[in-house]
N, C-alpha and C positions, 0 to 999 in steps of 0.2 A: 568423522564429522557426521552430525545428524540433525534432524529437525524434530522439535518437540514443542509442546505447549509452554508458553512463558510462565515463569513463576515470579513472585514478588522480588526475589533477589536479582532478576534480570532488568528491573526497571531502570537502573542507572545506565546500563549499556544501551538499552532501547532508546532512552532519552538522548544519550550522547550521539548515537547514530542518527536519530531524527534531526537533531540540531545541525550536525556536520553535513548531513545530506541536503538540508535546506540551503545551507551556505554554499554548497557546491553546485547543486542542480539548478537552483533558481537565480544564480548570479546573472545579472543582465535581463532577468525576466521580472522579478519582484524587486522593488527598490531596496537598496542595501540598508537604508535607514530603518526600514520595517524589519528586515531580517535581523539586523544587529540588536534590535530591542528584544528579541526572543532570547530568553535566558535558559540555561541548563536547569536551573532550579524550577522554573515554570514547567518545562517539559517533564522533568522528573516527577513533580507533583501530579501532573496530568496522567502519566503512565502508571504511577503507583495506584492512583484511584481507578483507572480503567482495568488494570489487571486484577485488583482486589474485587471489583464489582462483578467481574465475569460477564459483563454485558457484551463484550466482543470476544471473539476467539483470537488470541494473539499467539502466533507461531514464531519460533526463533530457529535460525540455522546457526549451530554452534560448531566450533572446532573441537579437537581432541581435548583441549584444556577447558572446555565449556565456556569459551568466550563467544559472545554473540557477534556474528558476522553480518547478519541481516535479519529482518523480521517483517511480518505481515499481519495485519489485523483485518478480520472479516466479521461481518454481522449482517443483519437484515438491510435491505435497501432503505436508506434513510428517507427517501421520498414516499415510499410505499411499504412501510414495515409490516402491514397486514398481509402482503403478498408473500406467502411462504415458499413460492416457487423461485423466488429471486434472492440471491445473496449479493452483497456488495463487498468488494475489496476496498476497505475504507482507508488503508494506508499500506504501502510496501516500500521499504527503504533498505538499502545495502550500504554498509560502511564505504565511504569513498575510497578507502584503501583496498577494497575488495570488489569494486565494480568490474564488470567485464569478465567475471569468472563463472558465470552461470548460476549464481546464488539466487537471484530473483526468479529465474526459471525453475530452479529446484523447489523453491517455496510454493510457487503456483502449481507445479506438477504434484506436489505433496497434498495440497489443499483441495484441488479440484475433485478428486475421488471422494474426499470426505464430504464435500458439498453435495455431490451426486447421491451418496448414500443417505444423506439427510433429506433427500427429496427435492433438491434444488435442480432446476433445469436451465437456469440462466444465471450469469454473473455479470454485474455491472461495476463500473468504477468511474471516477472523475479524474480528468487530467487537464492540465493547462494546455491550451492550443499551441502556445509558443514553446512548449517543452518537447522539442523534436526527438531527442533520444528516448524519452518515455513513450511517446506516440509510436515510434518505430518498434520498440520492445513489445508493446501491447498488441500491435498489429501482427507481429511475427508469431504471437501466441494465439492468434485466431480471433481477436476482437475486431468487430466490424469497422470497415473503413469510414462509414458514415455514422456520426453520433446519433443516439436516440434523442438527445436533448442538448441544447447549448444555452449557457447562461453567462451573464457578465457579473463579475464580482469586483470588489475594490480592496486592494491591499496597499497600504502606505501611500495613498493618493493615486495609485495607478489602477486603471480599469483593465481587467484581465478576463479573457474568454476561457471558460471551462467547458470541456466536452464530456458528455456522459457516454461512455462506450459500453457495448454489450457483447457478450459471447454466449452462444448456446453451449451448454456443458452436458448435453445428452450423449455425446460421444467422447471417448477418451481424449485427453489433451494431446497425446502424442499423434493423434490423427489430424491435428490442426495444421493448416498450410504453413 
């Protein structure tokens, strides 16, 4: 098993994991009617475009048969793209069939040194306040307890609070508490 940069042929597996993860992780958080309107075709079109554009760095964790088990997309901080010291984890998803196996941590452990070598000193991400498993995961990896920003978004008629978390990456991830 290894981690590599995504290629166009990974788009379908990335889109499938994205959709399945939303249906699993956000059940009871985001209205089902909203989630059920998201189609595999729409996710596939999105990820084909993203991977082809190269605007984000998309990494995939694959098994021995090159099947995608999880993936992560990073890029500049969407709020402050001019700040080259900050990277943003714009998405990280693991197949619901493979959660709890350390794949998310492996992806982050793989990418943090790459961000460091590119001159990044901080990494940020957005997470829904009600997504307790994700919050716990990020905090175990050294993301700050207190968000650097909080905002309210609307999805399917529900108001949801998003937290922007930050982690300094000037020290190796393995040193995180």
